[in-house]
GUZAZA-450277 format. One record per atom (N, C-alpha, C, O): y, x negated, z. Coordinates in pm, whole numbers, plus 50000, padded with zeros to 5 digits. Layout:
<kolvexs>
YXZ ...
</kolvexs>
This chain:
<kolvexs>
693011094955398 692401081555399 690861084055399 690331093455457 690241075055331 688751078055316 688161063955276 688781055055218 686821063755320 686041053355256 684951058455156 684571070055166 684481050855066 683431053354985 682221042555006 682461030455004 681071047155024 680021038955042 679201038954922 678731049754885 678941027654851 678141026654719 676741023254785 676451013054846 675901034854756 674471035954805 673601025554728 672501022054770 674121021054621 673231011554530 673430997854586 672520989554573 674620994354652 674870981654715 674480981954865 674320971354925 674340992754920 673980991555065 672650987855081 671680992155019 672670977155195 671350970755219 670500977955346 669370974555379 671230987955405 670710995255515 670730986955643 669860988855728 671630978255660 671800968955777 672180977055901 671710974156011 673050987755882 673540995055983 674710990256065 675090996856162 675270979256031 676580973256081 677600983056088 678270984156190 677800991255974 678950999955982 678801011256065 679801016956108 677511015656095 677351025256193 677851022056340 678461029756414 677481009656365 677771005256491 679171001456532 679490999856650 680080999756419 681460998156455 682451009156420 683671008256435 681791019556370 682761032156331 683041039056469 682161043756540 684351038956497 684831045556634 684741060356639 684841066356745 684521066856516 684481081056509 683011085456491 682771097456479 682101077156488 680731079756466 680581088056334 679781097456334 681291085056226 681281092356110 680391087956010 680261094855908 679751077256025 678711071055923 677331073955973 677011072456091 676531077955881 675071080655911 674191073155806 674581066655709 672901075555849 671791069055759 671101080155693 670821090555752 670801077555552 669911087155491 668401084455513 668001075855591 667661091755446 666091091455462 665531076555410 664421072455443 666411069455329 666021055255285 666841045655388 666801033655360 667521049055497 668071041355588 669501035055540 670081026055601 669961040855427 671201035855369 672371045355422 672231057555435 673461038655449 674671046055505 675331055255419 675381053655297 675861065155480 676821074855394 677841080455511 677591079955632 678931085455456 679861092255535 679881106955507 680181111155395 679601113955595 679351130055576 680761136955541 680831144055441 681721135355610 683031141255591 684031129055568 684501122455660 684271127155440 685201116255403 686511118555457 687201109155496 686921131155462 688361133555502 688661131455646 689811132055688 687481128455734 687611126755874 687961112455904 688431109156012 687711103855806 687761089055817 689291086655883 690281092555840 689311077855985 690531072356047 691331064455964 692561065055971 690691056455878 691121043455812 691321032355895 692311025155875 690491029655990 690471017156079 690091005856001 690620995156030 689181006255896 688590995355813 687730986155885 687500974755846 687170992156009 686210984056081 684860981955997 684230971355997 684530992255934 683170990655851 683360982755739 682370976655698 684440981455679 684720972255567 684490958155596 683820950555526 685210954555726 684940940855773 683670937655805 683300925955792 682840947155851 681410943055884 680460942955779 679460935755788 680690950955669 679680951955557 679480938755485 680400933255425 678200933455493 678050920355437 677840918955300 677660907955250 677860930555226 677540930855092 678670939454999 678470942854883 679750941855067 680980948555010 680530961854947 680910965054834 679700969855023 679220983154967 680240992955014 680131004654975 681270989455097 682211000455132 683630996055075 684130984755074 684151007855026 685501006354967 686451016555029 686081028155050 687711012155060 688591020655126 689551025255020 690031017154941 689851038555014 690641044854910 691951044654954 692171049755064 692961039354885 694351040454913 695121049854829 695711046154727 695121062854876 695811073454827 697231073854807 697961066354872 697671082054720 699191083454701 699891085954828 700971080354849 699361094154918 699941097355035 700361085255129 701241086555215 699661073155107 700011062155178 700621050355101 700731039055148 701011054054978 701621044154877 700571037054806 701011028054734 699251038654805 698441031954737 698231035454600 697491028254532 698771045254550 698631050554410 697141050554362 696921046454248 696261054354428 694881055654380 694151042554382 693041042654329 694581031254435 693971018854434 692781020254550 692661030254621 692051010154557 691021008054670 690850994154705 691210984954631 690310992754814 690350979354886 688920977954934 688240987654967 688500965354936 687320960455006 687570946655054 688480939855007 686760942355146 686980929055224 685820920055211 684670924455216 686110907355195 685040896455184 685540887555291 686720883955300 684510883855377 684800873455479 684300859955441 683160858855397 685030850155456 684750835555431 685010828055550 686180825455577 684130824455621 684290816255760 685230825855841 684860837055875 686400820955869 687280826655958 688340836255884 689120843555945 688240835355751 689200843055671 688770856655629 687590857855600 689520866455623 689240879255572 690070879255442 691280877155444 689340881955325 689910883155186 690020898655156 689050905655129 691210902855164 691430918155140 691800920054977 692880916854926 690740925554915 690970927054759 691470941354730 690790951254757 692520941954682 693110956254637 693080956754482 693600948454408 692410967254446 692050969554287 692890981854255 692520992654300 694020981154179 694730994054127 694061000754026 693010996253979 694671013053982 694001021753877 693631014653752 692651017753685 694491004353720 694370997353579 693300985753618 692900979253521 692880982753721 692010972453733 692550958953781 691810949253798 693920958653803 694560945553856 694300943554000 694360952654082 694020931254028 693460928054166 694500919454233 695040910054173 694780922754359 695880917354436 694940911554561 694080918954609 695120898954610 694320893954701 695240889554832 696200882054821 694850894854946 695590891555086 694610885455170 693540890855199 695020872855211 694080866255297 694610866055438 695780863155461 693740869155535 694160867955680 693180860855757 691990861355726 693630853655863 692750844955945 692490853156075 693360856656155 691140855556084 690620864456209 691320859656345 691760867856425 691400846156365 691810841056485 693260841856497 693770845056604 694010838956384 695370838256389 695970852456381 697110854256424 695330861356334 696020876156316 696290882256460 697220889956478 695440878356561 695700883856697 696530875656793 696570878556912 697220865156740 697880854556814 699200861156887 699640856556993 699750871856821 700950876056861 700940888956951 702000893656993 
</kolvexs>
């Protein structure tokens, strides 16, 4: 499990650093985020949910059935839109409501 941070999209807000439970995300000399050891990522997706510009993608490897796809999250009011892009570029969208998801 691993995340990828697109340094060109990163706006150096630092929100991902604040929420990473493993303290795995750092800032470079420009203030932009990066993950030093991608293999150490726990896969919690906290950083994806906090990134306001979708600069963080989560790699869905073969070992977890993702077949090389990646995922990113866009927040729209109380909904989280989980975008899954497969190797061929096909997109699947899963929407969850932040308030309703913790109801049970």
